[in-house]
C-alpha positions in Angstrom: -3.2 0.7 23.6 -6.6 1.9 22.4 -5.8 5.6 23.0 -2.5 5.2 21.2 -4.3 3.8 18.2 -6.8 6.7 18.1 -4.2 9.4 18.7 -1.9 8.0 16.0 -4.8 8.0 13.5 -5.9 11.5 14.4 -2.4 12.8 14.0 -1.6 10.7 10.9 -4.6 11.8 8.8 -3.8 15.5 8.8 -0.2 14.8 7.8 -1.4 12.7 4.8 -3.9 15.4 3.9 -1.2 18.1 4.0 1.2 16.1 1.8 -1.5 15.4 -0.8 -2.8 19.0 -0.8 0.6 20.0 -2.0 0.0 20.3 -5.7 3.6 19.8 -6.6 3.8 16.2 -7.7 7.6 16.0 -7.3 7.4 16.9 -3.6 4.6 14.3 -3.2 6.8 11.8 -5.0 9.6 12.4 -2.6 7.2 11.9 0.3 6.1 8.5 -1.2 9.8 7.6 -1.7 10.4 8.2 2.0 7.5 6.0 2.9 8.8 3.3 0.6 12.3 3.5 2.2 10.8 3.1 5.7 8.6 0.3 4.5 11.4 -1.5 2.8 13.6 -1.1 5.9 10.8 -2.8 8.0 10.4 -5.6 5.5 14.2 -6.4 5.2 14.5 -6.3 9.0 11.6 -8.7 9.3 13.0 -11.3 7.0 16.6 -11.3 8.2 16.0 -14.3 10.4 15.0 -16.2 7.3 17.6 -15.1 4.8 20.2 -12.5 4.0 18.3 -10.0 1.8 20.0 -7.8 -0.8 19.0 -4.7 1.1 20.9 -2.1 -1.0 18.9 -3.0 -4.1 15.6 -2.7 -2.2 16.6 0.8 -1.0 17.9 1.8 -4.4 14.6 0.7 -6.0 12.7 3.1 -3.7 14.5 6.0 -5.4 12.7 5.2 -8.7 9.5 6.5 -7.2 11.0 10.0 -6.8 12.0 9.9 -10.5 8.7 8.6 -11.9 7.5 12.1 -13.0 10.9 13.4 -14.1 11.1 10.9 -17.0 9.4 11.5 -20.4 5.9 10.0 -20.5 6.8 8.0 -23.7 9.6 6.2 -21.9 7.5 4.9 -19.0 6.1 1.9 -20.9 9.6 0.7 -22.0 11.0 1.3 -18.5 8.1 -0.6 -16.9 8.7 -3.5 -19.3 12.4 -3.7 -18.4 12.1 -3.1 -14.7 11.5 -6.7 -13.5 14.1 -8.3 -15.9 16.6 -5.6 -14.9 16.0 -6.3 -11.2 16.4 -10.0 -11.8 19.6 -9.4 -13.7 21.1 -7.4 -10.8 20.0 -10.0 -8.3 21.6 -12.9 -10.1 24.7 -10.8 -10.7 24.9 -10.5 -6.9 24.8 -14.3 -6.7 27.6 -14.7 -9.2 29.8 -11.9 -7.9 29.6 -13.2 -4.3 30.2 -16.8 -5.4 26.8 -17.8 -4.0 27.3 -16.2 -0.6 24.1 -14.5 -1.7 21.9 -17.5 -2.6 18.7 -18.1 -4.5 16.6 -17.7 -1.3 18.2 -14.4 -0.5 17.4 -12.9 -3.9 13.9 -14.5 -4.0 12.9 -12.8 -0.7 14.5 -9.5 -2.0 12.7 -9.7 -5.3 9.4 -10.3 -3.6 9.9 -7.3 -1.3 10.5 -5.0 -4.2 7.4 -6.2 -6.1 5.4 -6.2 -2.9 6.4 -2.7 -1.8 8.0 -0.5 -4.5 5.7 -1.1 -7.5 2.4 -0.6 -5.6 3.7 2.7 -4.0 4.8 3.8 -7.4 1.2 3.2 -8.6 0.0 5.6 -5.8 2.4 8.2 -7.2 1.2 7.6 -10.7 -2.5 8.1 -9.6 -1.5 11.4 -8.0 0.3 12.5 -11.1 -2.7 12.2 -13.6 -5.3 14.8 -14.3 -7.4 15.2 -11.2 -5.1 12.8 -9.5 -5.2 14.7 -6.2 -9.0 13.9 -6.2 -8.8 10.3 -7.5 -6.0 9.2 -5.1 -8.4 9.5 -2.1 -10.5 6.7 -3.5 -7.6 4.3 -2.9 -6.9 5.8 0.6 -10.6 5.7 1.6 -11.0 2.1 0.3 -8.0 1.1 2.4 -8.4 3.0 5.6 -12.2 3.2 5.5 -12.3 -0.6 5.3 -9.8 -0.9 8.2 -11.7 1.5 10.5 -15.2 0.0 9.8 -13.9 -3.6 10.0 -12.3 -2.8 13.4 -15.4 -1.3 15.0 -17.8 -3.8 13.4 -15.6 -6.7 14.5 -15.5 -5.3 18.1 -19.2 -4.8 18.2 -20.7 -7.9 16.5 -17.8 -10.1 15.4 -18.5 -13.7 16.2 -17.2 -15.8 13.4 -13.4 -16.0 12.7 -12.5 -15.4 9.1 -9.1 -17.2 8.9 -6.4 -18.4 11.3 -3.9 -16.2 9.4 -5.4 -13.3 11.4 -7.5 -14.8 14.2 -8.8 -11.4 15.5 -10.5 -10.7 12.2 -14.1 -11.8 11.8 -16.4 -12.4 8.9 -18.8 -9.7 10.3 -15.9 -7.3 10.5 -14.8 -7.9 6.9 -18.3 -7.3 5.6 -18.8 -4.3 7.8 -15.5 -2.9 6.6 -16.5 -3.1 2.9 -20.0 -1.6 3.5 -18.5 1.2 5.5 -15.8 1.9 2.9 -18.4 2.0 0.1 -20.6 4.4 2.0 -17.6 6.7 2.6 -16.6 6.5 -1.1 -20.2 7.4 -2.2 -20.2 10.4 0.1 -16.8 11.5 -1.2 -18.1 11.1 -4.8 -21.0 13.3 -4.0 -18.6 16.0 -2.8 -16.3 15.5 -5.8 -19.2 15.7 -8.3 -20.9 18.7 -6.6 -18.0 20.9 -5.7 -15.0 19.8 -7.8 -16.6 19.4 -11.2 -16.2 15.6 -11.4 -18.8 13.4 -13.2 -18.3 10.0 -11.6 -21.0 7.4 -11.8 -22.2 6.4 -8.3 -22.9 2.9 -9.5 -19.5 2.4 -11.1 -17.6 3.9 -8.2 -19.6 1.7 -5.7 -18.6 -1.4 -7.7 -15.0 -0.2 -7.7 -15.2 0.5 -4.0 -16.3 -3.0 -3.3 -13.5 -4.5 -5.4 -10.9 -2.3 -3.8 -12.1 -3.0 -0.3 -12.0 -6.7 -0.8 -8.5 -6.5 -2.3 -7.4 -4.4 0.6 -8.5 -7.0 3.1 -6.6 -9.6 1.2 -3.6 -7.3 1.5 -4.1 -7.1 5.3 -4.2 -10.9 5.5 -1.1 -11.1 3.3 0.9 -8.9 5.7 -0.4 -11.0 8.6 0.8 -14.2 6.9 4.3 -12.7 6.4 4.4 -11.7 10.1 3.4 -15.1 11.2 6.0 -16.7 8.9 8.8 -14.5 10.4 7.3 -14.7 13.9 6.8 -11.1 14.7 3.7 -9.2 15.9 4.4 -5.9 14.1 6.9 -4.8 11.4 8.1 -2.1 13.8 6.8 0.2 16.6 7.1 3.4 14.5 3.3 4.3 14.8 2.0 3.7 18.3 -1.1 1.5 18.4 -0.6 0.5 14.7 2.9 -1.0 14.5 5.1 0.0 11.6 4.7 1.8 8.3 4.0 -1.5 6.6 1.4 -2.4 9.1 -0.4 0.9 8.3 -0.3 0.6 4.5 -0.5 -3.1 4.0 -4.0 -2.8 2.6 -3.1 0.3 0.5 -0.2 -1.3 -1.3 -2.4 -4.2 -2.5 -5.1 -1.8 -3.6 -2.8 0.7 -5.4 -2.2 -1.2 -8.7 -5.9 -2.1 -9.1 -7.0 1.4 -8.1 -4.7 2.8 -10.8 -6.1 0.5 -13.4 -9.8 0.9 -12.4 -9.7 4.7 -11.8 -8.1 5.3 -15.2 -11.3 3.9 -16.7 -13.4 6.7 -15.2 
């Protein structure tokens, strides 16, 4: 299992790098849309033993990510304001049209999935679309995956105290080590960005942002674990050997993304 985990990570990173090095934001948006569809598929499959999700709306919502940069900038605020009420409207129409064969629990689980998956991945696309977005987006990725990597190895080396029964394998030492490691990586990346790419990012501010994002990412990891415990599965799928499914791989990142977008826009 260990070699599968390392091999998947080594193969996965270059793929992500190649996608993000493509400067065409529309192509990158399509890549994010594909990730969202795969993730939504895993989520709806996971909850099918608890409810009958409105899967078609989940998949249709994913397409909005591909369209995010085709719309006029001035319309985005209005569309963002209407997005949640519109989704709720469609969901309750489904209840009415099906004469309650689709019930409140079904639409509640579906609505949660859309908010949990689609909106955060959309925030990743938005980061990539801003000025220097191809540089800034790596802060979210490093905060998520850097924390995961350092938490894993720190926990294996010195982890003694369990953090929560939600995810018994995670230790307090691992969580702390994950944050420290992620912040170190972020500071190294900032040095490279400032020295070679003309950025002027404060090391103190980005270190603070790194700590915040790392902690949020770990909450995201625990959140995904709580969902899996509730629906009684080990992984969302076996798509990525050693890591589980797409949602298992990006559970930290989707929690980080909205906060990363808000914080990175400040710098």
